[in-house]
N, C-alpha and C positions, 0 to 999 in steps of 0.2 A: 296546455292540455292538463297538466297537473293541477293548476289553479281551477280550471273548469270542473274537473272531477271532484275536487275537494269541496268547492262551493255547491255543486249539484247534489252531492251526497249529504252534505250538511243541511241543505234546504229541505230535502226529502225527509230526512230523519227528524229534524227539529220541528219543522212546520207542518209536514204531512203526516208523519207517524205519531209523534209525541204531542202535536197540536199546541206547541208552546207559543205564547204571544211574543211579539217583537220586543226585545230588550236592547236598547241602543248600546249601552256600555258593554254588555256581555257579548252580544252577537257581533257587534262591529269589531270588537277586539279579535274574535275568531276569524272574521273575514280578512282583517289586516294581516293576521298571522299566515293565512293561506296565500295572500299576495306576496308576502316576504319569502315564503317557501318557494313560490314560483319564480320570483326574481333570482333567488339563490340558485335554483336549478339551472336557470338560464346562464348565470355567471359561470357555474361549474361546467356547463356544456360547451362553452366557447374555449378553445385551447389558447387562451391568451398567454400562456407560459412559453409557447413555441418561439416567439421572437427573442425572448430572454435566453432560451436554450441555444438558439442559433448564434446570438451575439457572444455568449459565453464560450461556446465551442470554438468560434473563429478567433476570438481574442486570445484565448488560452493557447490555441495551436500556433498562432502567429508569434507569440512570445517564446514558446518552446522551439519553434523552427529557427529562431535566431541561434540557438545552441547548435543546430545542424547546418549552419552556414547558409541559411535562406532568409534574406531580408525581404519581407513581403510588403509591397507598396500598396496593393489593392486587396482588401479583405476577401472579395469574392473569388480571387484567383486561387486561394488556398483550397476552397471546396471544388472548384472547377478542375484543378489538377488531379483530384481523385478519380475523375472520369476520363482522363486522357487515354486516347487509343493510339497516339503516334507522337514520338519525340524526334524532332529534327534538330540534331545537335551539331554544333561547330566542332571541328576536329582539333585544331591547334589550341593547346592549353586546357581543353575540356576533356577530350578523350586521351590526349597525350600529356606528357609532363611539361611541355613547352620549354625544355632545356635542350636546345639544338646544338649538335656538334658535327663538324665536317669530318667524315670518316673515309670517303673515297673521292677520287678526282680523275678527270680526263684532261691531260695536258700534252701537247706535242704529239697528238694522234696516238696516245698510249693511255690505256685504262690502268690506273693504280688502285688496287684493292685496299692498300694502306697509304697513308699520306707520304709522299716522297720527300726527300731532302732537296734543298735548293740547288745543291751541287749536281743533282741528277737531271736538272731541267735547263733549257736554254736560258742564258742570262737575260736576253732581251725580253723573253716571255715572262720571266720572274719579275723583272722590274715593272713591266706593264701591269701584271697581276697585283703586285703590292700597291702600286699607285692607284689603280682602278678601284680596288676594294676599299682602300682607306679613304679615298675622296668621295666615291659614289656610294656613300652610306650615311645614315643619320649621325651627325656629329655628337648627338646626345647618347649614342650607343657606345658602350665601352665594355672591355673585359678587364676586370680588376683581379689582382692576386687573391688567392684563397685566404680567408681570415685566419685559418689555422694550418700549420704545416701538414701536408698530405691531404688537405681538403680539396674541394672543387672550386674552380674559379668562379667569381661572382659576375653574372651577366646583367648589365644595366642597359635598358632600352629595348629596341627591337631585337627579338631573339634570333631572327634570320641574319641580321647584320652582325650580331655577336658571334654567331657560328662562323661567318666569313672572316671576321676579325681574328678569331682563334686560328683560322687557317693561315692568315698572314703571320701570326706569331710562330706557327709550326714551320713556316718557310724561313724563319730567321729574320723576318721584317719587324719594323716598329711603326705601327700605324700612327702613333702619337707624333712621332718625328715628321712623318709625311704631312700630317694635318697642320703642324706648325709651319711647314713650308708653304702650305696652301690653306690659309685660314678660310673659314666659311664665307666671310664677306668678300673674298677675292674670287669666289666661284662665279664664272661668267653667266651660266644659265643652268637651271635645274629643272628637269622634267620629273615631277614627283610621280610616285607609283599610283596607278589606277587599275581598276579591275578589268578594263577593256584590253589594253595592251599588255598588262601584267609585267610591267618592267619599270625601271627607274633609270634615268640618265642624267649625267652631270657633264657640263662643258667647261673647260678651262682654257686659258690662253697658253699655247705651247711656247716655251722659251725659245724654241728653234724657229718660231714663226707660225702664224696661223692659229688653229684651234685644235684641241684634243677632247674627244667625247668618250666617256666610259658608260657602258650600259650593263645592267644586270637584271635578271628576271627569270620567269618560268622558262625552263629550257626548251620545251616544245614550242613556245612562242618566239623566243629570241633567236633560236637556231634558224627559223624560217626567214629571218631578216638578215642573216649572214650571207655574204657573197664570197668571203675569204676565210681561211683558217690558217693558223700558224702551225707549221710542221715541226718535226723533231729538232730542226736546227734553228727554230724561231723565225723562219722566213714565211711570208704569206704565200699561199697557193690557192687556186680557185676552188670554190666550194659550191658545187652545183646542187640542184634540187634532188637529183638522184643520190648525191653524197649525203644530203640532209636526211633523206629517208633511211639510208643505210645506218647513219649515226643514231637516228631515233630508235630503230628496231634493235640494233646491236648493242647500244649503250644505255640510252635513256630508259628504255623499257626494262632493261636488265637491272639497272640501279633501282628503278621503281619497284621491280620485283623483289628486291632486297629490303623493301620498306623504307627507301630513302627519298627525300625531296631533292630534286635536281635543279640547280641554279646555274644558268649559263652566264658567263662573263665575256663581254665583247668590247671592242673599241672602234673608233673611227677618227681618222685624222683629216682635217680640212686645211689645205694649203691655200692661202689667199695672198694676193699681191696688191691689196687695195691701197696701202700707204707706203710705197717705197721711199727710201731716203731721197731728199731733193737733189737735183743736179748741182754741180759746183757753180758758184756765183762769184762775182768780183770783177776782175778786169776782162774776163771772157764774156763776150756778148754773142748770143746766138740769135741771128735774125732769120734763119731759115727754119720753118716749121718742120720740114722733113728731117733735118739734122737733129732738132730737139726731140722728135719722136724716136729717132734711133738711139739717142742717149738714154731716154726713158726705158726703152726695151732692154738695153744692155744693163742698166741699173737693176731692173726687175730680175733679170737672169742672174746677176751677181748676188743679190741679197735673198732670193727665194730659196727655201730649203730644198734639199734633194728629194725628189719624189720617189715613193715606193709605188709598186703597181696597185696597192690597195688604198692609196691616198686619194682624196678628192681635191682637185685643184680648180679654183674659180677665180676670176679677176676681182671679185668683190666679196664682201662678207655674206654668208648664207642667210636666207630668210628663216630665222629661228622659230617663227610661228608655224611653219609648215612641218608639223611633227612627222607626218607620214614619210616625207622625203628625208628629213634629218635623221630619224631613227630607222635607217634602212641601209642596205649595202654595207653591213658591219663586218668586222673581222673577229672571228671567234678566238678568244684566248684560251678558254677551257670550260669545263663543266665540273661543278662541285656537288658531291652527294652528301646531303645533310641528314643526320639521323635525329628523329624526335620520338623517343620511345613511348609506347602506350603505357598509361598509368597501370600499375599492377592490379589496382582494385576495379578497373573498368570492366574487364571480361566477366567477372562474377556479377557485377551490377547489371550488365546487359542481359545476362541469363535470367536474372531476377525479373527484369522488364518483360522478357519473352514469356516467362512463366505467368506473369500477371496479365498477359494479353496485350501488351504494348509493343508496337513496332518501332524499333530504333533505326533512324536513318541519319546518315552522316552527310552534312551539307558542306562542301569544300570546293575550292577551285583547283585542287591539286590533280596530278596525273591520275587517270582512271585506274591504272595498274596499282598505284599506291593505295588508292581507295580500296581495291580488292584485297590487298595484303592486310590492310587494317581490319578486315573482317566485316565490312558493312556493304550490303547490296542495296543500291538505290532503287526505289520504286515509287509509283504515284499513289497518292491518297485521295479518296473522295471526300472533299471538304464538307459536304452536306451531312454525312453520317459520322465523320470522325471528329474527335476533340483533339486538336493539334497543339503541342507545345513546341516552341522554337527558341533556340539559344542564339545569341549574337553578341558581338563586342564592338563592331565598327559603326561609324555614322551611317554607312550604306545599309546596315542591317535594321535601322529604325523602322522603315515601313513594314518589314516582315514581322518585327516584334509587335507592332501596333495591330496588325491584322490577325495575328495568331490568337487562339483562345487564351493561351498563357504565354507570355513572353519572358524569357530568362535573359538577363544581361550579366556580363562578367564584371565582378566587382573589382578585380585587379587590372585586367587588360582592357576592360570596357571603356568606351568614351562616355562623356556626360550625355551626349545625345541619345546613345543607346540605353543608358540607364533611365533617362526620362521617359523613353518610349516603352519600357518594360513594366511587367507586373511584379516580378520577383527578381532580386539581385543575388547572384551567387557570390558570396564574399570570398570563397576560396577557388573559384573557377573550376570546380571539380564535378564530374558527371555523377558521382555517387550522391552528391547533394540533391540532384534532381530526383533520384530514386527515393530519397528520404522525403522530398516534397510530395511525391505520389503517396507514400505511406500516410503522411499527415492529412492529405486531402481525402483519402478513403476513410481515415479515422473520423474526420469531421462529418462526412456523409453518414457513416454508421452511427455516430453518436446522436445526430439529429434524428435518424430513423428510430433508434432505441427510445429516445425521449418521446417521440411522437407515438410510438406503440404503447409506451407506458401511460401517457396521458389519455389517449383515446380509451384504453382499457378502463382506467379509473373513472373517466367521464361517463362511459356507457353504464358501468355498474352503478354509479351514484344516481344517474338519471332514472334507471329502471327501478332501483330500490325505492326512490322517492315516488315514482309513479305507481308502482304496485302497492306500496304502503298507503298511498292516498286512495287507491281503488278498493282496498280490502279493509284496512283498519281505520280509514277516515283521517289518517294523519301520517305525515312523513316520518319514518323511523329515524332519519338523519335530520336533526334540527338545522336551522340556518347557520348558527354559529359553528356547528360541527362540520358542515359541508364547506364553509368558507375557510375553516382551519385546515381541513384536508387539502383544499385547493391551494392555500398559501404554502403549506409544507411541500406539496407536490411541485409547485412552480419554482421554488427556491432550492431546497435541498436536493430534490431529484435532478434539477438542472445542473447544479454544481457537481453532483456525483457522476452523472452520465456524460457531461460535457468535458470533463477533465480526465477522461480515461486515456492512457498512453497507447500509442499504436504498437502492434505486434507484427512480426514478419509474416504471419499467416495472412495478413491483408493482401500480400503480393502473390498469393497462391490462388487467386480467382480472377475471372475476367472483369473488365470494367463494365459499369452499368450502361454506359452509353449516353448519348445526348437526349434521347426521347423517352428513356425509362421513367415511369412514374415513381414518385417517392414512396407511396404506399403500395407495396408489392402484394402479390397474392399470398405469399408466405406471411406477411404482416397481417393481412386480413384474417387468415386462419388462426394465427396466434391471438389476435384480439378477440375473436369469437370464442375460442377455446377458454382463454383465461377469464373472459367475462362470464361465460356460463358457469365455470367452476366457482368463481367468487360469488355469483348470484346464488348458486345452490347452497353454499356455506352460509351466507348471510340470511337468506330466506328460511333456511332450516333453523337457525338461531332465533329468527323473528317469530316463526309460527310454532316451532316445536321445542323452543328453548325453555318453556315453563316460565 
């Protein structure tokens, strides 16, 4: 349009009004100048600096987020996090310190608010507890002495196992000695923990004969599989479903109400007479099958261990592949209450999220009462309208991390599979780092919006000045070199200035924009129009009234 007006006005004035003859060198030069001006206006009109600004903002934010313990694997996740409306966070290690300690227990049908001494408990129960916890836990989990006098012990490996091993130490036991007696390669069968049964079991050969299995897991799940319980004298007594319900309401929920994770420890003894010692041989010859059978029965009775009412006796080795049958009819040894304190910085961070319009939900497999004490209420989110961030650390969390808008993996406790499926890795496993990611995401969004507003304002003013100048004075007030220089400065220096602004806490005091909110808002349109009119008024005043 600018070229058309310049050419039209030049033709009318030169050939219509002034009646000048065609001069190739003179007139063609003017026409080429008009075309250059038009091309320059077109170049200025296109916001080609926007990709540069976006790249700069994301690259700068990603580098600075490393200082806030956020390792960004996908650039777009940084900006997406700014529009998050819901955060589904793992509890252990993210909202809590992940330094677990056994503080209460239930042994011999008695609830101990503080850890008891071994002398106060039945000897048989203590021996089974020490053996069961030491053997039925990851052998890589250890509790090491504090590096400095008066300091805290060092927990290595699974934190729940470390808490139980600390419980063993408090009872005067030595888990390392027990593990030396039962090396890992001598364990007969191990049922690793899974999220369905929420328990782990280990089978060993009983020196007295048969097999001995120890089980530990979520109390509300393991208690339902117990048929017996050891009483105050360490003797088994029947444990009915009614007793299980009473124990759940009077103990497990009470412990959970105190903010404790409850782990039930149980065992099961299998008495088998599959391979009795052979009958005597030599000069005695037994030709009668009946007599031989009688001798075998007497030999089995002689060498078989004495049965307790809670033992399982079978003529042959159990089918270890039948987990439902094997891990059932257990004998409850006790329940341990484990404390995992909430990180002191988490409550203020959650309040910041709530002020920012972000709903925080805790995703956990723990007891509902414990979830309530931790201060998180679970609810459902509409995925079509919400931008959801999810945290996870296990291999089973990988699908959720992939499907989430932004997936956070734990850098310390997370598995390699979870990290590969994530968009951002929390190098400190801390919830406050997620809040900082929200701040940086909103800062990126605002930086891009600021640059877009600035560039559109300059573009509108430059185009209108060139157009009005062409229509009124037959020439663009801004020459091609001037407009290209302004465009170059705007695309580089303005991008650097606006894309490298640091986030402020005020970014968390507004609601997220949401998934469908346009980048150019109504407020931006108003600002662009107002600033454009103001700049046009100043420039045109200088152009026409500046003398």
